[in-house]
C-alpha positions in Angstrom: 109.0 101.3 123.6 109.7 97.6 122.7 111.9 96.7 119.8 112.7 93.5 118.3 115.8 92.4 116.4 114.7 90.2 113.5 118.0 89.8 111.8 120.0 86.5 111.4 123.1 86.0 113.4 126.2 86.0 111.2 129.0 83.3 111.8 130.8 80.7 109.8 128.3 77.9 110.5 125.3 79.7 109.7 122.5 78.9 107.2 123.6 79.9 103.6 121.8 79.5 100.2 121.6 75.9 99.4 124.5 75.1 101.8 127.1 76.3 99.4 130.5 76.6 101.0 131.2 79.5 98.9 128.7 81.5 100.7 129.5 80.9 104.2 131.2 83.8 105.9 134.9 83.3 106.8 136.4 85.0 109.8 140.4 85.3 109.9 141.1 86.6 113.4 144.7 87.4 114.5 146.0 88.7 117.8 149.1 90.6 118.1 150.1 91.3 121.7 147.0 92.8 123.1 145.3 93.9 119.6 142.8 91.4 118.0 142.1 92.1 114.4 139.4 90.1 112.2 139.2 90.1 108.2 135.7 88.9 106.8 134.8 87.3 103.7 131.0 88.2 103.5 128.7 87.4 100.5 126.4 90.4 99.8 123.3 88.0 100.2 124.5 86.7 103.8 121.8 86.3 106.3 119.3 89.2 106.6 119.8 91.2 103.5 118.2 93.7 100.9 118.4 93.1 97.2 118.8 95.9 94.7 117.3 95.5 91.0 120.9 94.7 89.6 120.5 91.3 91.4 118.2 90.0 88.7 118.2 92.7 85.9 121.2 93.3 83.9 122.7 97.0 84.1 119.8 98.1 86.7 120.4 100.0 89.6 122.9 99.3 92.4 122.4 99.1 96.0 123.1 102.5 96.9 120.2 103.9 94.6 117.7 102.6 97.3 116.9 105.5 99.5 116.7 105.1 103.2 113.2 106.4 103.4 112.2 103.1 101.8 113.8 101.2 104.4 113.1 103.2 107.6 109.3 103.3 107.8 106.0 101.6 108.9 105.5 98.0 108.0 102.8 95.2 108.3 103.6 91.8 109.6 101.1 89.4 108.2 100.5 85.7 109.4 100.9 83.2 106.7 101.7 80.3 108.9 99.0 78.2 107.1 101.0 78.2 103.7 102.5 74.9 103.1 104.4 75.6 99.8 104.1 78.9 97.8 102.3 82.1 98.8 99.7 82.8 96.2 97.3 85.7 95.6 94.6 83.8 97.3 96.6 83.6 100.5 97.5 87.3 100.3 93.7 88.3 99.6 92.7 87.3 103.1 94.6 90.2 104.3 94.3 94.0 104.1 97.1 95.3 101.8 97.0 98.9 100.6 99.1 101.0 98.2 102.5 101.9 99.5 102.3 99.3 102.4 105.5 97.3 103.3 104.6 93.9 104.0 106.7 91.2 106.1 105.6 87.5 105.6 105.6 85.5 108.9 105.6 82.0 107.7 106.8 78.6 109.0 110.2 79.6 107.8 110.7 81.5 111.0 110.6 78.2 112.9 113.2 76.5 111.0 116.4 77.0 113.1 118.8 74.5 111.6 122.2 75.8 110.3 121.2 73.6 107.2 119.4 75.1 104.2 115.9 74.2 103.9 115.2 73.4 100.3 111.4 73.2 100.9 111.1 76.8 102.2 107.9 78.8 101.8 108.2 81.3 99.1 106.2 83.8 97.1 104.9 82.6 93.7 104.9 84.7 90.6 100.9 85.1 90.9 101.5 86.3 94.4 104.1 88.8 93.4 101.7 90.1 90.6 99.0 90.4 93.1 101.4 92.7 95.4 102.5 94.7 92.3 99.0 95.4 91.3 98.4 96.7 94.9 101.4 99.1 94.3 103.2 98.1 97.6 106.5 99.8 98.6 108.3 96.6 99.7 108.1 93.0 100.9 110.1 90.8 103.3 110.2 87.2 103.9 111.7 85.0 106.6 114.0 82.8 104.5 117.1 83.5 102.4 115.2 83.9 99.1 111.8 85.1 98.1 111.6 82.3 95.6 112.8 79.0 95.0 114.9 79.4 91.9 111.9 79.5 89.5 112.9 79.5 85.9 113.7 83.0 84.9 113.2 84.3 88.6 109.8 85.8 87.7 109.1 86.8 91.4 112.3 88.7 91.8 112.3 90.2 88.4 108.6 91.4 88.4 108.9 92.9 92.0 112.3 94.6 91.3 111.0 96.0 87.9 108.3 97.5 89.9 110.6 99.3 92.3 109.5 97.0 95.2 112.1 96.7 97.8 112.9 93.0 98.8 114.1 92.1 102.2 115.3 88.3 102.7 116.4 86.6 105.7 114.0 87.8 108.3 113.5 86.0 111.6 109.8 86.4 112.7 109.1 83.7 115.2 108.7 85.9 118.1 106.8 88.7 116.3 103.0 89.0 116.7 101.4 90.1 113.3 100.5 93.7 113.1 102.0 97.0 112.5 105.4 98.1 113.5 108.0 100.8 112.7 111.0 99.2 110.7 114.7 100.3 110.7 116.5 98.2 108.2 119.9 99.4 108.3 122.0 98.0 105.4 125.8 98.3 104.8 126.7 101.5 102.8 127.9 99.5 99.9 128.5 101.0 96.5 128.0 99.2 93.1 126.8 96.0 94.6 123.5 94.2 94.0 122.6 93.5 97.8 123.8 94.3 101.2 123.5 92.6 104.5 121.3 94.4 106.9 120.5 94.8 110.6 116.6 94.9 110.8 114.9 96.2 113.9 111.2 96.4 114.5 109.7 99.0 117.0 106.4 98.3 118.7 104.7 101.9 118.9 102.0 101.1 121.2 
């Protein structure tokens, strides 16, 4: 059985949202005799991560309310390499998307390997989000740190989260052939937060 780690590496010089220093991981490593010990400062949206509704909706569910069976399941990776800006409903209509599917978008983002943030990343438009909501999908993942480019009111996030659709961000899909996989998205077991970093593995079941 083949498996693929589609998570970002976490280190102090990694790519973070809009290159904000406040979002960069900080490692404080100290050695005492033969013992090494590291304290970490880590944003909940560091690298590959999963959002809970609280991220964009006041007083909504925190991260521990996302059941693991929503994150350990079959997924579809779809090829959206042709998209140069926002992923629209027209882009999605070219693919077979069914009720309860969990869709991962493979875009040009996966081939951007700089530690600097790409302000022109491929994102999901509000129209694209509405199409997925109407399809009643279970979840969506994208290969960049955000599923939308700070649109006013964050409609892509809000509409997906209001519809109980899981959002996974920061995937790395460069080596992944579009198709069906079994996904294990294992987040940190955080309580009371709006997101959690995750290690995401795809298994090729063929």
